[in-house]
N, CA, C and O atoms as CSV, one atom per row, in Angstrom:
chain,resi,resn,atom,element,x,y,z
A,1,UNK,N,N,53.515,174.519,131.447
A,1,UNK,CA,C,53.817,175.245,130.227
A,1,UNK,C,C,54.558,174.302,129.287
A,1,UNK,O,O,55.520,173.643,129.682
A,2,UNK,N,N,54.104,174.246,128.051
A,2,UNK,CA,C,54.758,173.389,127.062
A,2,UNK,C,C,55.995,174.099,126.501
A,2,UNK,O,O,56.158,175.308,126.665
A,3,UNK,N,N,56.854,173.331,125.842
A,3,UNK,CA,C,58.068,173.883,125.238
A,3,UNK,C,C,57.684,174.826,124.094
A,3,UNK,O,O,56.839,174.506,123.258
A,4,UNK,N,N,58.314,175.973,124.083
A,4,UNK,CA,C,58.046,176.976,123.066
A,4,UNK,C,C,59.312,177.159,122.230
A,4,UNK,O,O,60.414,177.239,122.773
A,5,UNK,N,N,59.154,177.223,120.920
A,5,UNK,CA,C,60.296,177.431,120.030
A,5,UNK,C,C,60.494,178.932,119.824
A,5,UNK,O,O,59.556,179.658,119.495
A,6,UNK,N,N,61.749,179.385,120.027
A,6,UNK,CA,C,62.085,180.789,119.808
A,6,UNK,C,C,63.305,180.880,118.901
A,6,UNK,O,O,64.067,179.924,118.759
A,7,UNK,N,N,63.472,182.035,118.300
A,7,UNK,CA,C,64.645,182.299,117.486
A,7,UNK,C,C,65.767,182.883,118.325
A,7,UNK,O,O,65.624,183.041,119.537
A,8,UNK,N,N,66.874,183.200,117.686
A,8,UNK,CA,C,68.019,183.733,118.422
A,8,UNK,C,C,67.770,185.152,118.916
A,8,UNK,O,O,68.485,185.646,119.788
A,9,UNK,N,N,66.753,185.806,118.357
A,9,UNK,CA,C,66.282,187.076,118.907
A,9,UNK,C,C,64.767,187.096,118.811
A,9,UNK,O,O,64.180,186.558,117.873
A,10,UNK,N,N,64.150,187.722,119.794
A,10,UNK,CA,C,62.689,187.788,119.877
A,10,UNK,C,C,62.273,189.127,120.460
A,10,UNK,O,O,63.089,189.840,121.044
A,11,UNK,N,N,61.004,189.465,120.299
A,11,UNK,CA,C,60.432,190.606,121.005
A,11,UNK,C,C,59.772,190.082,122.256
A,11,UNK,O,O,59.123,189.036,122.240
A,12,UNK,N,N,59.942,190.824,123.357
A,12,UNK,CA,C,59.365,190.411,124.637
A,12,UNK,C,C,58.673,191.601,125.284
A,12,UNK,O,O,58.837,192.752,124.880
A,13,UNK,N,N,57.896,191.270,126.304
A,13,UNK,CA,C,57.208,192.276,127.103
A,13,UNK,C,C,57.565,192.017,128.561
A,13,UNK,O,O,57.497,190.884,129.036
A,14,UNK,N,N,57.947,193.087,129.269
A,14,UNK,CA,C,58.185,193.027,130.716
A,14,UNK,C,C,57.120,193.921,131.347
A,14,UNK,O,O,57.391,195.070,131.696
A,15,UNK,N,N,55.909,193.385,131.489
A,15,UNK,CA,C,54.744,194.202,131.845
A,15,UNK,C,C,54.864,194.882,133.203
A,15,UNK,O,O,54.414,196.019,133.352
A,16,UNK,N,N,55.458,194.221,134.203
A,16,UNK,CA,C,55.573,194.849,135.525
A,16,UNK,C,C,56.542,196.026,135.521
A,16,UNK,O,O,56.504,196.868,136.418
A,17,UNK,N,N,57.406,196.085,134.519
A,17,UNK,CA,C,58.352,197.192,134.394
A,17,UNK,C,C,57.895,198.203,133.333
A,17,UNK,O,O,58.603,199.168,133.045
A,18,UNK,N,N,56.714,197.976,132.756
A,18,UNK,CA,C,56.153,198.839,131.703
A,18,UNK,C,C,57.047,198.901,130.467
A,18,UNK,O,O,57.144,199.944,129.820
A,19,UNK,N,N,57.696,197.790,130.144
A,19,UNK,CA,C,58.545,197.710,128.958
A,19,UNK,C,C,57.864,196.815,127.931
A,19,UNK,O,O,57.739,195.606,128.123
A,20,UNK,N,N,57.421,197.440,126.828
A,20,UNK,CA,C,56.709,196.704,125.792
A,20,UNK,C,C,56.805,197.485,124.494
A,20,UNK,O,O,56.243,198.577,124.396
A,21,UNK,N,N,57.487,196.967,123.514
A,21,UNK,CA,C,58.251,195.722,123.484
A,21,UNK,C,C,59.731,196.009,123.749
A,21,UNK,O,O,60.149,197.165,123.819
A,22,UNK,N,N,60.510,194.944,123.894
A,22,UNK,CA,C,61.958,195.035,123.953
A,22,UNK,C,C,62.517,193.900,123.116
A,22,UNK,O,O,62.037,192.769,123.184
A,23,UNK,N,N,63.535,194.210,122.325
A,23,UNK,CA,C,64.198,193.167,121.534
A,23,UNK,C,C,65.164,192.438,122.453
A,23,UNK,O,O,65.994,193.061,123.115
A,24,UNK,N,N,65.053,191.126,122.491
A,24,UNK,CA,C,65.828,190.290,123.402
A,24,UNK,C,C,66.725,189.367,122.591
A,24,UNK,O,O,66.266,188.723,121.647
A,25,UNK,N,N,67.994,189.302,122.953
A,25,UNK,CA,C,68.892,188.317,122.357
A,25,UNK,C,C,68.823,187.069,123.226
A,25,UNK,O,O,69.116,187.123,124.420
A,26,UNK,N,N,68.443,185.968,122.639
A,26,UNK,CA,C,68.372,184.689,123.345
A,26,UNK,C,C,69.792,184.126,123.336
A,26,UNK,O,O,70.302,183.718,122.292
A,27,UNK,N,N,70.421,184.110,124.510
A,27,UNK,CA,C,71.854,183.841,124.614
A,27,UNK,C,C,72.118,182.587,125.443
A,27,UNK,O,O,72.157,182.640,126.672
A,28,UNK,N,N,72.300,181.457,124.755
A,28,UNK,CA,C,72.553,180.197,125.464
A,28,UNK,C,C,73.921,180.184,126.135
A,28,UNK,O,O,74.195,179.312,126.959
A,29,UNK,N,N,74.778,181.134,125.797
A,29,UNK,CA,C,76.086,181.238,126.434
A,29,UNK,C,C,76.058,181.985,127.752
A,29,UNK,O,O,77.009,181.912,128.530
A,30,UNK,N,N,74.978,182.702,128.008
A,30,UNK,CA,C,74.841,183.466,129.252
A,30,UNK,C,C,73.999,182.665,130.240
A,30,UNK,O,O,72.944,182.143,129.877
A,31,UNK,N,N,74.455,182.567,131.471
A,31,UNK,CA,C,73.686,181.849,132.488
A,31,UNK,C,C,72.481,182.677,132.938
A,31,UNK,O,O,71.365,182.167,133.039
A,32,UNK,N,N,72.724,183.951,133.203
A,32,UNK,CA,C,71.700,184.816,133.785
A,32,UNK,C,C,71.214,185.838,132.766
A,32,UNK,O,O,71.991,186.309,131.935
A,33,UNK,N,N,69.948,186.176,132.828
A,33,UNK,CA,C,69.394,187.220,131.976
A,33,UNK,C,C,69.861,188.578,132.477
A,33,UNK,O,O,70.148,188.752,133.661
A,34,UNK,N,N,69.932,189.542,131.558
A,34,UNK,CA,C,70.440,190.864,131.905
A,34,UNK,C,C,69.636,191.934,131.180
A,34,UNK,O,O,69.255,191.767,130.022
A,35,UNK,N,N,69.383,193.036,131.883
A,35,UNK,CA,C,68.626,194.160,131.329
A,35,UNK,C,C,69.450,195.430,131.469
A,35,UNK,O,O,70.077,195.667,132.502
A,36,UNK,N,N,69.444,196.245,130.419
A,36,UNK,CA,C,70.133,197.533,130.462
A,36,UNK,C,C,69.494,198.417,131.523
A,36,UNK,O,O,68.279,198.614,131.522
A,37,UNK,N,N,70.314,198.953,132.434
A,37,UNK,CA,C,69.824,199.830,133.494
A,37,UNK,C,C,70.872,200.878,133.823
A,37,UNK,O,O,72.074,200.620,133.750
A,38,UNK,N,N,70.398,202.072,134.189
A,38,UNK,CA,C,71.294,203.138,134.632
A,38,UNK,C,C,70.564,203.964,135.690
A,38,UNK,O,O,69.369,203.770,135.916
A,39,UNK,N,N,71.275,204.876,136.332
A,39,UNK,CA,C,70.742,205.645,137.469
A,39,UNK,C,C,70.126,204.693,138.498
A,39,UNK,O,O,69.016,204.915,138.981
A,40,UNK,N,N,70.856,203.645,138.817
A,40,UNK,CA,C,70.373,202.604,139.727
A,40,UNK,C,C,70.541,203.071,141.180
A,40,UNK,O,O,71.630,203.468,141.596
A,41,UNK,N,N,69.455,203.016,141.930
A,41,UNK,CA,C,69.481,203.383,143.342
A,41,UNK,C,C,68.682,202.363,144.135
A,41,UNK,O,O,67.566,202.005,143.759
A,42,UNK,N,N,69.263,201.898,145.238
A,42,UNK,CA,C,68.516,200.984,146.108
A,42,UNK,C,C,67.952,201.772,147.286
A,42,UNK,O,O,68.483,202.811,147.679
A,43,UNK,N,N,66.862,201.245,147.836
A,43,UNK,CA,C,66.251,201.857,149.025
A,43,UNK,C,C,65.502,200.779,149.786
A,43,UNK,O,O,65.172,199.726,149.239
A,44,UNK,N,N,65.238,201.058,151.058
A,44,UNK,CA,C,64.497,200.094,151.884
A,44,UNK,C,C,63.141,200.654,152.239
A,44,UNK,O,O,62.974,201.854,152.458
A,45,UNK,N,N,62.171,199.746,152.290
A,45,UNK,CA,C,60.818,200.095,152.683
A,45,UNK,C,C,60.255,198.917,153.465
A,45,UNK,O,O,60.155,197.812,152.932
A,46,UNK,N,N,59.890,199.137,154.708
A,46,UNK,CA,C,59.362,198.081,155.583
A,46,UNK,C,C,60.289,196.869,155.629
A,46,UNK,O,O,59.827,195.728,155.617
A,47,UNK,N,N,61.598,197.120,155.681
A,47,UNK,CA,C,62.574,196.036,155.783
A,47,UNK,C,C,62.858,195.289,154.490
A,47,UNK,O,O,63.588,194.299,154.495
A,48,UNK,N,N,62.285,195.755,153.376
A,48,UNK,CA,C,62.489,195.112,152.081
A,48,UNK,C,C,63.346,196.045,151.224
A,48,UNK,O,O,63.108,197.252,151.181
A,49,UNK,N,N,64.346,195.476,150.541
A,49,UNK,CA,C,65.201,196.268,149.663
A,49,UNK,C,C,64.608,196.308,148.257
A,49,UNK,O,O,64.249,195.282,147.680
A,50,UNK,N,N,64.518,197.512,147.735
A,50,UNK,CA,C,64.033,197.743,146.381
A,50,UNK,C,C,65.119,198.456,145.585
A,50,UNK,O,O,66.061,199.013,146.149
A,51,UNK,N,N,64.970,198.427,144.279
A,51,UNK,CA,C,65.867,199.170,143.409
A,51,UNK,C,C,65.016,199.949,142.422
A,51,UNK,O,O,64.052,199.429,141.860
A,52,UNK,N,N,65.391,201.210,142.221
A,52,UNK,CA,C,64.756,201.985,141.153
A,52,UNK,C,C,65.844,202.293,140.150
A,52,UNK,O,O,67.000,202.520,140.508
A,53,UNK,N,N,65.455,202.297,138.888
A,53,UNK,CA,C,66.428,202.482,137.819
A,53,UNK,C,C,65.715,202.991,136.579
A,53,UNK,O,O,64.487,202.994,136.498
A,54,UNK,N,N,66.511,203.416,135.628
A,54,UNK,CA,C,65.979,203.815,134.330
A,54,UNK,C,C,66.539,202.863,133.289
A,54,UNK,O,O,67.624,202.304,133.445
A,55,UNK,N,N,65.777,202.698,132.235
A,55,UNK,CA,C,66.234,201.888,131.118
A,55,UNK,C,C,65.825,202.568,129.822
A,55,UNK,O,O,64.887,203.365,129.788
A,56,UNK,N,N,66.524,202.249,128.792
A,56,UNK,CA,C,66.219,202.746,127.449
A,56,UNK,C,C,66.207,201.519,126.542
A,56,UNK,O,O,67.232,201.184,125.948
A,57,UNK,N,N,65.070,200.848,126.428
A,57,UNK,CA,C,65.034,199.587,125.698
A,57,UNK,C,C,65.000,199.720,124.173
A,57,UNK,O,O,65.064,198.715,123.464
A,58,UNK,N,N,64.899,200.939,123.668
A,58,UNK,CA,C,64.702,201.121,122.238
A,58,UNK,C,C,65.964,201.684,121.591
A,58,UNK,O,O,66.288,202.853,121.800
A,59,UNK,N,N,66.671,200.889,120.821
A,59,UNK,CA,C,67.919,201.302,120.190
A,59,UNK,C,C,67.719,202.518,119.275
A,59,UNK,O,O,68.579,203.396,119.211
A,60,UNK,N,N,66.611,202.563,118.586
A,60,UNK,CA,C,66.359,203.658,117.640
A,60,UNK,C,C,65.821,204.922,118.309
A,60,UNK,O,O,65.706,205.964,117.664
A,61,UNK,N,N,65.493,204.836,119.588
A,61,UNK,CA,C,64.983,205.991,120.339
A,61,UNK,C,C,65.774,206.116,121.642
A,61,UNK,O,O,65.236,205.859,122.719
A,62,UNK,N,N,67.063,206.513,121.550
A,62,UNK,CA,C,67.933,206.502,122.729
A,62,UNK,C,C,67.551,207.489,123.832
A,62,UNK,O,O,68.036,207.370,124.957
A,63,UNK,N,N,66.696,208.452,123.529
A,63,UNK,CA,C,66.289,209.412,124.556
A,63,UNK,C,C,64.999,208.995,125.271
A,63,UNK,O,O,64.605,209.619,126.256
A,64,UNK,N,N,64.344,207.939,124.775
A,64,UNK,CA,C,63.093,207.483,125.390
A,64,UNK,C,C,63.429,206.529,126.537
A,64,UNK,O,O,63.737,205.357,126.322
A,65,UNK,N,N,63.362,207.056,127.750
A,65,UNK,CA,C,63.699,206.241,128.918
A,65,UNK,C,C,62.440,205.861,129.685
A,65,UNK,O,O,61.416,206.542,129.625
A,66,UNK,N,N,62.550,204.766,130.397
A,66,UNK,CA,C,61.461,204.273,131.230
A,66,UNK,C,C,61.992,204.148,132.654
A,66,UNK,O,O,63.057,203.569,132.870
A,67,UNK,N,N,61.263,204.681,133.617
A,67,UNK,CA,C,61.628,204.547,135.031
A,67,UNK,C,C,60.972,203.290,135.584
A,67,UNK,O,O,59.779,203.059,135.390
A,68,UNK,N,N,61.769,202.482,136.274
A,68,UNK,CA,C,61.295,201.197,136.785
A,68,UNK,C,C,61.617,201.079,138.273
A,68,UNK,O,O,62.480,201.780,138.803
A,69,UNK,N,N,60.901,200.176,138.923
A,69,UNK,CA,C,61.160,199.873,140.329
A,69,UNK,C,C,60.802,198.416,140.575
A,69,UNK,O,O,59.803,197.917,140.055
A,70,UNK,N,N,61.629,197.730,141.377
A,70,UNK,CA,C,61.371,196.326,141.655
A,70,UNK,C,C,62.046,195.933,142.962
A,70,UNK,O,O,62.992,196.583,143.409
A,71,UNK,N,N,61.554,194.876,143.557
A,71,UNK,CA,C,62.194,194.326,144.748
A,71,UNK,C,C,63.496,193.637,144.352
A,71,UNK,O,O,63.566,192.958,143.327
A,72,UNK,N,N,64.523,193.822,145.173
A,72,UNK,CA,C,65.796,193.143,144.960
A,72,UNK,C,C,65.675,191.754,145.586
A,72,UNK,O,O,65.371,191.626,146.772
A,73,UNK,N,N,65.917,190.710,144.778
A,73,UNK,CA,C,65.817,189.353,145.318
A,73,UNK,C,C,67.177,188.739,145.609
A,73,UNK,O,O,67.273,187.730,146.308
A,74,UNK,N,N,68.252,189.362,145.060
A,74,UNK,CA,C,69.591,188.796,145.249
A,74,UNK,C,C,70.620,189.788,144.729
A,74,UNK,O,O,70.287,190.779,144.079
A,75,UNK,N,N,71.868,189.497,145.031
A,75,UNK,CA,C,73.021,190.170,144.432
A,75,UNK,C,C,73.883,189.050,143.892
A,75,UNK,O,O,74.095,188.051,144.579
A,76,UNK,N,N,74.384,189.192,142.679
A,76,UNK,CA,C,75.205,188.128,142.096
A,76,UNK,C,C,76.459,188.706,141.484
A,76,UNK,O,O,76.453,189.790,140.901
A,77,UNK,N,N,77.558,187.938,141.633
A,77,UNK,CA,C,78.786,188.263,140.923
A,77,UNK,C,C,78.640,187.704,139.520
A,77,UNK,O,O,78.454,186.501,139.337
A,78,UNK,N,N,78.725,188.574,138.540
A,78,UNK,CA,C,78.559,188.191,137.151
A,78,UNK,C,C,79.864,188.486,136.414
A,78,UNK,O,O,80.418,189.580,136.522
A,79,UNK,N,N,80.341,187.503,135.671
A,79,UNK,CA,C,81.512,187.711,134.826
A,79,UNK,C,C,81.021,187.874,133.397
A,79,UNK,O,O,80.405,186.970,132.832
A,80,UNK,N,N,81.298,189.032,132.822
A,80,UNK,CA,C,80.831,189.324,131.463
A,80,UNK,C,C,81.704,188.611,130.446
A,80,UNK,O,O,82.723,188.009,130.785
A,81,UNK,N,N,81.280,188.693,129.191
A,81,UNK,CA,C,82.006,188.010,128.120
A,81,UNK,C,C,83.424,188.554,127.936
A,81,UNK,O,O,84.278,187.869,127.373
A,82,UNK,N,N,83.682,189.785,128.406
A,82,UNK,CA,C,85.038,190.333,128.302
A,82,UNK,C,C,85.886,190.031,129.539
A,82,UNK,O,O,87.010,190.518,129.659
A,83,UNK,N,N,85.342,189.222,130.463
A,83,UNK,CA,C,86.108,188.766,131.620
A,83,UNK,C,C,85.999,189.634,132.856
A,83,UNK,O,O,86.568,189.290,133.891
A,84,UNK,N,N,85.286,190.752,132.784
A,84,UNK,CA,C,85.128,191.616,133.948
A,84,UNK,C,C,84.054,191.058,134.875
A,84,UNK,O,O,83.001,190.606,134.425
A,85,UNK,N,N,84.338,191.095,136.186
A,85,UNK,CA,C,83.378,190.626,137.185
A,85,UNK,C,C,82.810,191.820,137.932
A,85,UNK,O,O,83.547,192.719,138.337
A,86,UNK,N,N,81.490,191.824,138.115
A,86,UNK,CA,C,80.854,192.876,138.897
A,86,UNK,C,C,79.688,192.308,139.694
A,86,UNK,O,O,79.062,191.325,139.297
A,87,UNK,N,N,79.409,192.950,140.830
A,87,UNK,CA,C,78.275,192.569,141.662
A,87,UNK,C,C,77.058,193.321,141.142
A,87,UNK,O,O,77.073,194.547,141.041
A,88,UNK,N,N,75.999,192.576,140.812
A,88,UNK,CA,C,74.805,193.192,140.231
A,88,UNK,C,C,73.568,192.892,141.063
A,88,UNK,O,O,73.468,191.849,141.709
A,89,UNK,N,N,72.621,193.838,141.032
A,89,UNK,CA,C,71.299,193.605,141.608
A,89,UNK,C,C,70.574,192.580,140.754
A,89,UNK,O,O,70.734,192.544,139.534
A,90,UNK,N,N,69.772,191.745,141.411
A,90,UNK,CA,C,68.929,190.789,140.700
A,90,UNK,C,C,67.480,191.070,141.086
A,90,UNK,O,O,67.145,191.187,142.265
A,91,UNK,N,N,66.628,191.174,140.064
A,91,UNK,CA,C,65.190,191.334,140.286
A,91,UNK,C,C,64.476,190.154,139.631
A,91,UNK,O,O,65.046,189.462,138.787
A,92,UNK,N,N,63.244,189.936,140.021
A,92,UNK,CA,C,62.410,188.898,139.393
A,92,UNK,C,C,61.214,189.601,138.762
A,92,UNK,O,O,60.538,190.407,139.402
A,93,UNK,N,N,60.968,189.279,137.496
A,93,UNK,CA,C,59.873,189.924,136.780
A,93,UNK,C,C,59.282,188.958,135.765
A,93,UNK,O,O,59.995,188.100,135.245
A,94,UNK,N,N,57.998,189.082,135.476
A,94,UNK,CA,C,57.428,188.255,134.419
A,94,UNK,C,C,57.887,188.730,133.042
A,94,UNK,O,O,58.021,189.929,132.798
A,95,UNK,N,N,58.122,187.785,132.159
A,95,UNK,CA,C,58.443,188.078,130.765
A,95,UNK,C,C,57.389,187.389,129.905
A,95,UNK,O,O,56.957,186.275,130.198
A,96,UNK,N,N,56.990,188.066,128.853
A,96,UNK,CA,C,56.057,187.477,127.892
A,96,UNK,C,C,56.738,187.439,126.538
A,96,UNK,O,O,57.201,188.459,126.026
A,97,UNK,N,N,56.790,186.249,125.969
A,97,UNK,CA,C,57.256,186.062,124.598
A,97,UNK,C,C,56.166,185.259,123.907
A,97,UNK,O,O,55.769,184.194,124.380
A,98,UNK,N,N,55.689,185.778,122.787
A,98,UNK,CA,C,54.566,185.119,122.121
A,98,UNK,C,C,53.358,185.140,123.049
A,98,UNK,O,O,52.987,186.190,123.575
A,99,UNK,N,N,52.749,183.974,123.246
A,99,UNK,CA,C,51.568,183.904,124.112
A,99,UNK,C,C,51.877,183.292,125.474
A,99,UNK,O,O,50.960,182.911,126.203
A,100,UNK,N,N,53.164,183.194,125.826
A,100,UNK,CA,C,53.527,182.586,127.114
A,100,UNK,C,C,54.218,183.601,128.016
A,100,UNK,O,O,55.029,184.410,127.566
A,101,UNK,N,N,53.874,183.537,129.303
A,101,UNK,CA,C,54.438,184.425,130.321
A,101,UNK,C,C,54.972,183.581,131.461
A,101,UNK,O,O,54.311,182.641,131.904
A,102,UNK,N,N,56.172,183.909,131.943
A,102,UNK,CA,C,56.749,183.221,133.087
A,102,UNK,C,C,57.696,184.177,133.811
A,102,UNK,O,O,58.135,185.169,133.230
A,103,UNK,N,N,58.010,183.888,135.064
A,103,UNK,CA,C,58.905,184.720,135.857
A,103,UNK,C,C,60.357,184.365,135.572
A,103,UNK,O,O,60.712,183.194,135.440
A,104,UNK,N,N,61.199,185.409,135.478
A,104,UNK,CA,C,62.632,185.204,135.294
A,104,UNK,C,C,63.399,186.110,136.247
A,104,UNK,O,O,62.901,187.154,136.666
A,105,UNK,N,N,64.613,185.696,136.581
A,105,UNK,CA,C,65.533,186.533,137.332
A,105,UNK,C,C,66.370,187.308,136.328
A,105,UNK,O,O,66.833,186.752,135.332
A,106,UNK,N,N,66.561,188.599,136.596
A,106,UNK,CA,C,67.265,189.493,135.679
A,106,UNK,C,C,68.270,190.317,136.470
A,106,UNK,O,O,67.935,190.888,137.507
A,107,UNK,N,N,69.513,190.376,135.971
A,107,UNK,CA,C,70.486,191.281,136.575
A,107,UNK,C,C,70.394,192.622,135.865
A,107,UNK,O,O,70.019,192.698,134.695
A,108,UNK,N,N,70.741,193.677,136.591
A,108,UNK,CA,C,70.725,195.029,136.036
A,108,UNK,C,C,72.151,195.431,135.716
A,108,UNK,O,O,73.026,195.362,136.579
A,109,UNK,N,N,72.395,195.853,134.473
A,109,UNK,CA,C,73.745,196.187,134.028
A,109,UNK,C,C,73.697,197.296,132.985
A,109,UNK,O,O,72.690,197.482,132.302
A,110,UNK,N,N,74.794,198.024,132.876
A,110,UNK,CA,C,74.912,199.043,131.847
A,110,UNK,C,C,75.211,198.345,130.518
A,110,UNK,O,O,76.323,197.862,130.303
A,111,UNK,N,N,74.224,198.294,129.636
A,111,UNK,CA,C,74.364,197.655,128.323
A,111,UNK,C,C,74.220,198.677,127.193
A,111,UNK,O,O,73.887,198.315,126.065
A,112,UNK,N,N,74.471,199.958,127.498
A,112,UNK,CA,C,74.230,201.002,126.484
A,112,UNK,C,C,75.074,200.809,125.226
A,112,UNK,O,O,74.660,201.221,124.142
A,113,UNK,N,N,76.234,200.199,125.350
A,113,UNK,CA,C,77.077,199.976,124.172
A,113,UNK,C,C,76.739,198.667,123.460
A,113,UNK,O,O,77.288,198.374,122.397
A,114,UNK,N,N,75.844,197.890,124.042
A,114,UNK,CA,C,75.488,196.604,123.460
A,114,UNK,C,C,74.361,196.767,122.438
A,114,UNK,O,O,73.533,197.672,122.544
A,115,UNK,N,N,74.349,195.886,121.464
A,115,UNK,CA,C,73.326,195.932,120.421
A,115,UNK,C,C,71.935,195.631,120.983
A,115,UNK,O,O,70.951,196.256,120.589
A,116,UNK,N,N,71.861,194.661,121.915
A,116,UNK,CA,C,70.573,194.285,122.505
A,116,UNK,C,C,70.550,194.733,123.956
A,116,UNK,O,O,71.484,194.473,124.715
A,117,UNK,N,N,69.478,195.404,124.330
A,117,UNK,CA,C,69.355,195.946,125.683
A,117,UNK,C,C,68.953,194.882,126.697
A,117,UNK,O,O,68.918,195.145,127.899
A,118,UNK,N,N,68.650,193.680,126.209
A,118,UNK,CA,C,68.335,192.582,127.120
A,118,UNK,C,C,68.857,191.279,126.559
A,118,UNK,O,O,68.748,191.004,125.364
A,119,UNK,N,N,69.429,190.479,127.449
A,119,UNK,CA,C,69.823,189.105,127.133
A,119,UNK,C,C,68.905,188.169,127.897
A,119,UNK,O,O,68.598,188.416,129.063
A,120,UNK,N,N,68.468,187.110,127.259
A,120,UNK,CA,C,67.732,186.052,127.935
A,120,UNK,C,C,68.714,184.901,128.128
A,120,UNK,O,O,69.121,184.250,127.166
A,121,UNK,N,N,69.090,184.660,129.381
A,121,UNK,CA,C,70.074,183.629,129.699
A,121,UNK,C,C,69.454,182.256,129.904
A,121,UNK,O,O,68.233,182.099,129.927
A,122,UNK,N,N,70.327,181.266,130.053
A,122,UNK,CA,C,69.892,179.859,130.169
A,122,UNK,C,C,68.923,179.611,131.321
A,122,UNK,O,O,67.996,178.813,131.182
A,123,UNK,N,N,69.124,180.284,132.460
A,123,UNK,CA,C,68.237,180.059,133.612
A,123,UNK,C,C,66.774,180.359,133.275
A,123,UNK,O,O,65.869,179.805,133.898
A,124,UNK,N,N,66.544,181.218,132.310
A,124,UNK,CA,C,65.180,181.610,131.931
A,124,UNK,C,C,64.615,180.756,130.806
A,124,UNK,O,O,63.504,181.006,130.337
A,125,UNK,N,N,65.373,179.742,130.367
A,125,UNK,CA,C,64.985,178.973,129.174
A,125,UNK,C,C,64.502,177.559,129.474
A,125,UNK,O,O,64.602,176.683,128.616
A,126,UNK,N,N,63.988,177.322,130.658
A,126,UNK,CA,C,63.593,175.957,131.023
A,126,UNK,C,C,62.543,175.371,130.073
A,126,UNK,O,O,62.506,174.160,129.852
A,127,UNK,N,N,61.702,176.224,129.522
A,127,UNK,CA,C,60.623,175.747,128.651
A,127,UNK,C,C,60.767,176.264,127.227
A,127,UNK,O,O,59.777,176.484,126.529
A,128,UNK,N,N,62.006,176.454,126.808
A,128,UNK,CA,C,62.279,177.020,125.494
A,128,UNK,C,C,63.176,176.093,124.682
A,128,UNK,O,O,64.106,175.482,125.209
A,129,UNK,N,N,62.880,176.004,123.408
A,129,UNK,CA,C,63.768,175.368,122.436
A,129,UNK,C,C,64.241,176.494,121.517
A,129,UNK,O,O,63.422,177.196,120.924
A,130,UNK,N,N,65.560,176.669,121.398
A,130,UNK,CA,C,66.108,177.765,120.608
A,130,UNK,C,C,66.469,177.271,119.210
A,130,UNK,O,O,67.184,176.282,119.048
A,131,UNK,N,N,65.964,177.975,118.216
A,131,UNK,CA,C,66.332,177.718,116.828
A,131,UNK,C,C,67.328,178.802,116.427
A,131,UNK,O,O,66.920,179.921,116.118
A,132,UNK,N,N,68.637,178.493,116.426
A,132,UNK,CA,C,69.650,179.517,116.244
A,132,UNK,C,C,69.700,180.131,114.845
A,132,UNK,O,O,70.368,181.148,114.653
A,133,UNK,N,N,69.026,179.555,113.883
A,133,UNK,CA,C,69.043,180.066,112.515
A,133,UNK,C,C,67.809,180.909,112.186
A,133,UNK,O,O,67.657,181.381,111.059
A,134,UNK,N,N,66.927,181.096,113.178
A,134,UNK,CA,C,65.709,181.846,112.955
A,134,UNK,C,C,65.624,182.993,113.948
A,134,UNK,O,O,66.237,182.952,115.014
A,135,UNK,N,N,64.848,184.030,113.584
A,135,UNK,CA,C,64.627,185.176,114.461
A,135,UNK,C,C,63.153,185.529,114.471
A,135,UNK,O,O,62.444,185.328,113.485
A,136,UNK,N,N,62.703,186.057,115.595
A,136,UNK,CA,C,61.332,186.542,115.740
A,136,UNK,C,C,60.273,185.494,115.400
A,136,UNK,O,O,59.268,185.816,114.765
A,137,UNK,N,N,60.481,184.276,115.803
A,137,UNK,CA,C,59.494,183.207,115.572
A,137,UNK,C,C,58.195,183.520,116.303
A,137,UNK,O,O,57.109,183.303,115.764
A,138,UNK,N,N,58.302,184.032,117.532
A,138,UNK,CA,C,57.124,184.292,118.352
A,138,UNK,C,C,56.569,185.706,118.193
A,138,UNK,O,O,55.525,186.025,118.763
A,139,UNK,N,N,57.239,186.542,117.440
A,139,UNK,CA,C,56.794,187.933,117.300
A,139,UNK,C,C,55.685,188.047,116.266
A,139,UNK,O,O,55.616,187.285,115.301
A,140,UNK,N,N,54.842,189.001,116.495
A,140,UNK,CA,C,53.690,189.190,115.579
A,140,UNK,C,C,54.119,189.916,114.332
A,140,UNK,O,O,53.298,190.165,113.450
């Protein structure tokens, strides 16, 4: 995959979670990507841990929720920008921005008070060049 130029915010698609579109803040200050999630419940199936959760990716439609489910790949201690540390579920899901799709690790967190329901952290930016003065470069 070649380097793709993105703005400080972009529209993305998380097809395996049926989230299309979601406005993403490209955050070079955050190590890990994060997705707004609530009603989070873990369960086991055939020795594999899964998590089911709901999300509301649309700021202008706060009652439109999407139910999601994914395999848990890790648990991570995350320190937020306000200094609070919490243990979060980590899932792996494909993200599509523009015409490129790649897998990213995403922590699940309550971001209902945040302006953007998803952050794209540095770990997910291996093939990205960020233009901090532009927005929606890859959006149609």
